[in-house]
N, C-alpha and C positions, 0 to 999 in steps of 0.2 A: 245446615238448616235440613228437618225432615220434609219430603216432598208433600204429606198430609197438613204438616205444620204451614207451609208455602201456599200451599192450594187456600187453606182459610185465609191466610192473611191476603193473599190475591182476592180473592172474590170468585174466584174462577175454579171450574171443574178442569181437571186434566185429562179427562179423556179423549183419546182421539185414535179415529180407525178412517180406513181406506177405503174410498165407494169409487168402484171404479165409473159409475154416471158419470161422476163429475170428470173425467179425462174423456168420456162420450160428448160431455157438452162442452169441452173442448174444443173438439174433431167440427161439432157444428157450429161454434164460431169461426174457426179459422175456414173451412168449408165456402161458409158465405161467405166471407173478404174475401176468398180466391176468386170463386164463381162471379163474385161483381167485379172486382179487377179483369176476370177474363172476360167482361161484355157479355155475359149468358142471359139472355129472356128470362125473367121472372125472379128476376134478383135484385131488382131497383132498392132496395134497402138492403143489400148485401153487407156497406162496411158497416154495419152492426155490429156484427160479429165481435168489432170491436169495443164496443160497450158491453156486451157480455164478457169479452175479457177483463175489463176493470172491474164489472163487479163480482166475477168468480175470483178474481186475484184478490179485492179487498178482503173477501172471504178468507183464502187459505192462506194468506200472509198473517191475519190476524188472529188465525187458529193457530199458524206456528209460534208467533210470539206468545198467546195465550198460554200456549203448551209450557215452555221455556218457563214464565213467569211463575206457574200454578207449581213448576218442580223443584225450579231453583229460586225462584222471589226475585228474578234479575234478567237480564238480558246482557248475553257475552256480544256487544257488539262487533268485535273483532271479527270472533266465530262467523259472527249473521253474515257481513258483507264480503267473508273471504268464500262462505261457501255460497255467494251470491255470483260471486265473480267465476267461482269454479261452473256454473251452470251456467252463465251468460257471456263470457267473453269467448270461450273456443268458436263457436257458430258464427259470432258477431263479428270477430276478427276476419275469420275467414269469409265471411260475406263482403266485409270494407274490403279488403284486399283485390278478390276479386271483381268489385264493383267500381273499384279507382284503375284498376288493369284494365275493363273494359271501357271506360270515359275515355281513358289516354289513347286506345291502340283499337275499339271496335267501333263503340258507339257514344257519340257524345248528346247525354239524355239532358244535358244542359243543369247543374248545379250541384252534380255528384262528389265533387269535391269540398265543396260547401258541408253538404250534407255528412261527408266521412268527418270534418272539422266539429262540427255544431254534434253530433248523436255520438262520438267520443266519449264527450263531456256533459250527453245527457238533457241537454239545452235546444234537440234540434225541433221541438214544436214552437219555441217563440220567436226565432226568428219567421218561422210562415205565420205565427198569430202578430205580430206585432209589424212586418212589412210584406208580408205574402212572398217569401224568399222559397225560390225554387230548389229544392235540394234534390233531382235527378233521380237516379238508382236508388236512393236513399231514403225515399219521402216520407215512405212508410216508418222511418225510425222516432216519428215522429212521438208516438203511441208508446213506444218504449223509453223515452225519457219521460212523458208524464208520469208512467209509473215509478220509473227509478226516481224522480223527484220528491215522489211522495212517499216513499219506501226509505230517503235520506232521514227523512223530519218523523213517520208514523212511530218506529220500535220504539224511540224516545219518548215521544208523546204517550203514549201508550203505557209505557212502564211508570211516567211521572203522574200519570192519572191513575194510575194502583197504587201509588205511594200516596197522594193526595186521599185517596178514597179509604186507606186504611186508618189515615189519620181524621177525616172528618166522619167516619163509618158510612158511608154510601156506597151504591155500586157504583166499579168503573163501566159498566153499560150506559149507565148516565151520563157520563161525559161525552161516550162515544156516540149518543144518538143527539146530544146537545150538539156536538162538533157537526154532525152530517146535516142538521135541520139549519145551521146557520148557515153553510157552504151552501145549500139548495135555494136559500134565502137570497143569496148573494147573489147565485147564476139567475133565479128571478128579476132581481130588479136590473143587473144589465140588459137581459132580453129583453126585458116591457123598457129600457129605457133608450134616449135618441143617440145613435150615432154608433153604435155599436156593430163592428163587423160581424157575419158570418163564420170569417176566416179567425178572428180572435176569440170569438164566443166557442168555434169547434176546438180552439189548440191549445188557448192558455190553462195553466195547469188549476188554478183554484177551480173551477166550470166542470171539468173532467174529473177532479179528485169526488167529486158530491156521487159520483156514478161508484167508487171504489167504497166511499162511505158505506154505503148500502150490503154490502157486503161484508163491511167490516161489521157493523152492527148487528148484523145476521150472525157473524160469530162468534160477537159477544152476548148474542141472547142463546146461541147453541150450547157455548160452556158452560151455563146455568141452566142447561137441562128445560129451557123453554122451550125450546123447537120439537125435541123428544117428548114432551107432552101436548104439546100439539099435533106432531104427525103420529100419535100412539094409534090413534084410528086408523083403520086400513082405508076407509072410504075418504076421509078427510084426505090422508096423503095420497092419496089415488087422483081425487079430485084436482086438486092444488098441483101437482104434477103435470097430470095432463094439460089442463086448460094453459098452465104457463108453456108448457112445451110449444101448446096451437098459438100460442100467442105470440112468440119466437117466430115461430113459423111464417106467421100470417104479416109481421113487423116485416122480415125479410123480404117479403114479394112484394110490399105496398110501402114499404117505410123510409120510400125518399122524402126529403122536403126541402121547402123553396123560403122559408121563413125563420125567422130567430125563433118565434113561438111556435113555431112547427117541430122544431128539432127537439125543443125543449120539453114540450108535451112527448115526442119521442122517445128521448131518453128516459125522462121518470118512466114511461112503459114497460120499455127492454128492461131497466136495472130491477124492476118490479117483477118482470117475468122471471128475468135471472134467477133472482130470488127465493121463488116462487120453486123453482125447477131444486135449485138444492136443498130449499126447507124440505122436499119429499124424500129427497135422498135421505134424509135424518130418521124415518120412519120404514115402515115395512117396506118390502118389494110390490113397486106398483108398474103398472105398464108404461110409464114415462122413464120410470128407472130399467128396466129390462130392455128396452128400448136404445137407449144410450148406453146402456152395459154390452151390448154386442160386440162381441171380439173385436172386428174391425174398425169400428168406433170408436174401439178404446184405444187401440192401436195406433187411429190416425191422431186423438187426442196426446198420446206421451210423443208424438212426433210434432205435434203444433209449432211450438217456436221455430222449430227449423221450417217448417211450411210459410210460416208468416215471414223468415226471413229472407228465404230462398225469392218465394215466387212471385214477389213483386219485380226484385231489377231483370229475371227471366222475361217477365211478360212486358215488360218496360222496352227491355231490346228489342225482342221480336216486333213488337209493335212500331217501333223507329225506323225498324231495317225491311220490312214486308206487311207490315200493318196488322191489324187484330181484330176486324171484323168479316174473317170469311173461318170456317171449319178447319184446315188444315194447320193457320197459322196458332190456331186454340188447341189442337189436337198438339203439334210439336210443343207448343207450351206446356201442357198438361204434364206430358212424355217426360220433357227435360228437369221440372220442377221436382217427378216423381223419383228419379233417378237420383239427383242431389241431393234430393231430401232425405234419402235412404241410407245413400255413402255418408252423407254430414253427421246422421245418427247413430249409426252401428260405427264410423272409423275415427271419429271425433268428438261427439259429446257424449257417446255411454264410457269411455274410459274417465272423462273429466268426472263423470258420474259417481263413478265406482271412488274416484278418490276424494268424491265430495262427500259421499257418506261416510267417509271415517273422518270425516271434519268435525268434531261433539264441540257442545258447549262447555266451558271446563275444559279442553283438553290442551292445557299450556305448552305440552313440548309437540303438539304436532306440526312437524314440518311445513305442510299445507297451507298453514294461518300464515306464516311469514313470507312463505312466499310468492304466494296469491296475492295476498293485500298487498302488495309494492309493484303489482300490478297494474288493477285496477280498484274500483268498490262497485260496487250495485245492491240490485235485487233483483229477485223474482217471487211468483207466487209459487210454494213449496208446501207440500201438506205429507208429514212423517209418518210412518206405522208400519211396526215391526218389522225395521229394515228395509222397508219400500219407501220408494217417495214418488207423491202425487206433483208432478213438476209440469 
């Protein structure tokens, strides 16, 4: 099947470009979470960096799937999950190993072994949601579990939507938008219903998937050139990016919530602001785009997966041993995290990222597909362009 014919049948455009500003947005997200866990003043809503990740991940993974459907007319699930494993497993397994050994011989943070078990099967969010189970130095893996559960289903659902859209002659965008509205509606029903705990709302996959779906809708709109038309005006694009980025900064500063209704409202705002920043990167270069494309920001964004994985066990361990409410433990935590993250990225993650780049849809003879698929399966938000990957 020719790429142009597949594009026509899928209803999507196949264009795909790399935007450094999106790595910069990742840096904003992960540094917000880091500052929150470091207990720095002025980051009461720093945990919302996870919500930014959700929306950005929804955009990137849907863009990746749309590209493959546009080019090939289908999705190679075998390749998809092999590539996700190559991206996620090396650093994750290293972190789990260190955390388990630390729990056994250094600091008992309470529940780390449970965290290792539940996170390995990508269900770490559900014990917390249902029974508020502690997961020790691996408690932060709940968010990875949410994403992986979502991406276990989303590629197949999106492919099915494209098949049905061809038969019914409707846009797949309609399916994506309806799914997003339904999940937000479900979340609202539970938010304003009786007896729903904050922990359940904050960790259950259907509720957090609504944030991912905002990014998915944005990707579907972008694939049909909707964003390009919207952001063709430099003025519109500049205002959208700047207002959205400022909105995220304000939410990080004041975005703590005490009730379900408050967190629901904040989720809506952070999803829309994140989507606004992403949308602004699809048009002319703007002030927000230039800020986010600042090279150190981009570099931090490229290492954001490692930063997220490593910072939490480092800080929890320091907190358990000497506390984390004074300057020197915080500086120590920052320094240790920086060294470990850089080492993890260059010595552990990059070799597997290079291998991942060689695994392409349709490569039936790729040795990496078979060997990695036997280890595990999972997914990550990835955007490919001209041999580069936005992971």
